[in-house]
Phi, psi and omega in degrees: 000145182293161180306127192277155177295146186309145179081008186240035180307321180271018189303319185295348179258353163069005198301156176199312195279172189285154179294324180297317178298321179295315183299316181291322181294321180300322180285320183292328186255011183282351181088179180285158183303320181298317180298319180296318180298320180294332182278348184285152183295137178288343182272009181086199183298131173234158177221131174252151178250130180244126172271121187207171178248006175237100178250031183291169177297328177301313179294322179295319178294322177298314181292332176296326176295322176294316179298318179299323183280331189239341185084000180267122180279159182232126177248117181262129179244125185286123174222125179296146182301322182290343181261355189296316182300309182295320182294319178296316183293316181290324178295317179294317182293327182272357182077019179286176182277119180280157175289163174276331174222137175234144178272132180245098184282153192305316184300324185253003188295319181303315178294316181294318180295334181285346179282134181275064184231006189251147169284148169268103189281003173277348185265166175301143002266013188273310172058046174291132187267100182286348178293343179265003180264140176310129190302320186295339183283332190303316178297333180283348186245009186240136180287167179298335179276358177094010180274128177277121185268312181173166184275177177207163171282136178301138176229101189229166188217150168238222181219130176263155180211157177272117187300316184297317179292320179298318180296317184290317189258342180243354174087358180201152172241014179279127185299320181291322178293322178293321177299319178292322181291320185250059189287336177212175186289333176295317177295322179299315181294318180296318177294325178298323177296321178294319178297318179301314181293316183294326183266000183067029179079014183265342183238137184241155177289322182225157185281336184199158173299324179296325177295317176297316180297326179300319180287314181296320178296318181293331181277349181266140180244354182294131182292144177282331175231127180249102188069244176252011185253129176294131188238033186290332180301318181275325189266316187265330185301315178300327178293312179298320180299319180289321178295319178295321177299319178295318179297315180295327180283346179071029184259000182241134179296165186263013181291149175281136178299132178077007181278165176298325179295320178293321176302317180293335183293340179299328180269358183268187183234029182252340187233131187271309191247151177216142170299140187222105175278170179299334178273346185295327184302311185272332187255350180234302188293306185293318177294328183271339178234075190296337179248035188267020178304135178066010186266341193247156171226164180228137183210168170281138182280166170305135181087351175096169180290168187207156175285145178212099178096202181120152183221115180281144174262111181252142177252111181293147177299328184271007179293150181278330187238059188294320182291321177293323178296317178295326177295322177299312181298315181296320180293310186287329188241359183225029178209156178291326179297317177294320179298323179293317177297316179301316181294311190280331182269324187234358182073015182283148165273152182258149173279357188282110187307314188303332183292339181280352173285342176265104187295343180255009180297318172249105183198125174195122175293139185242122183294331177296331183255031176055038178084359178296140180269087184291321179302314180293323178298319178294316183292321188257339183247321183279301185303316180291348185249014171290117189278336182172176181222157170270124185292146181299150178223148178293349180264003188304317184295318179293321177297318180299317179298315181293323179296318180297325175295321179296320178300317179297324179295316178298314184296325182277347182290150179279110178055035177073031182278062178211152180249156177297325180297320178296318180293319179297317179298317179294316178298318180298315178299317179298317181293320181292330176293316182278329184229076184294348178284346179283157179242150176290000000 
């Protein structure tokens, strides 16, 4: 995953609601006592260990609901996402105790999935039912060899906007009218030129080239590496061409993506639109615009919604409590009870298809968004319209590093005086230095 906007380190885990609400929900949705007793392990008390980077009280309360329902205790051990690959490999090599569940974050997932250390939890004796998982997620959770490693909470995005600026410069703050007006990126750029002229160059469509790139990258499904061959000409060049066009049109602010300045821009009046994941509302918009009640709107972006982030739950082959770990995964990601705990304790969306048949399962009017029900919009408008995904690759982290350098180059260029071919050549050179086994 690309470098995240300030204040969202825990973004891929999406959390939001109160602990009190979580605690009461866990009890209300835990089922009858008899059902709980039947769900408890016949082997007595068991405990699974999860390596994760969110050991907050929200997560503990969520896991307490699982323990109440099954009798299986949960021990969370903090491991940074960037350290997960090395820690798993060194622990395995040294004969140390592996976790029962490990979190595989999007940026590092391709490398982690390529390691032959995971159980396929669709097979006996685990039998996780992937037919109940949202279809678009399955390629993101499957290794290149076709092994299904584990589920994740959906992490998807639309676009947030400042209502007052949209009304002033685009004539409306209605999300559906804006979607019709900005139906594709060409229309977005043309409207951006009008905004630039009307504001005297003081108001921009987007806060940064990186914000634009986040959406364009998410909407693209073409692989960056095809087998052992670098495929940037087909996959990355169209993205760079559109970003350069935006830079040349002067419709994007010059802020660095994920910078403190971009964080501060949420409370300002210079930038209209921002990419907005389901976690962005609580971890980006509200912390950065503390007095932003009634100020925001949410819509589908030009080109449609897109995936942004996500964390797979993997069960290592060398884990001691694999069946209990698989029970945890099935409960949290393959049941309505788990979906309720995820929603109420951490604000997570569930991959479990049946809950989306209930149109009010995810629903809450948000005062920051002038009463707009952003949760329902994500559940009913964003998730069903994800058109596809780019499958994980073991080269993702290196590609991400080279891409971020290219973004800085575009941003620093004078009026977009750089070509996509130059950026592709530079990225290719960077990749070949780090991955000499690749071919041009």
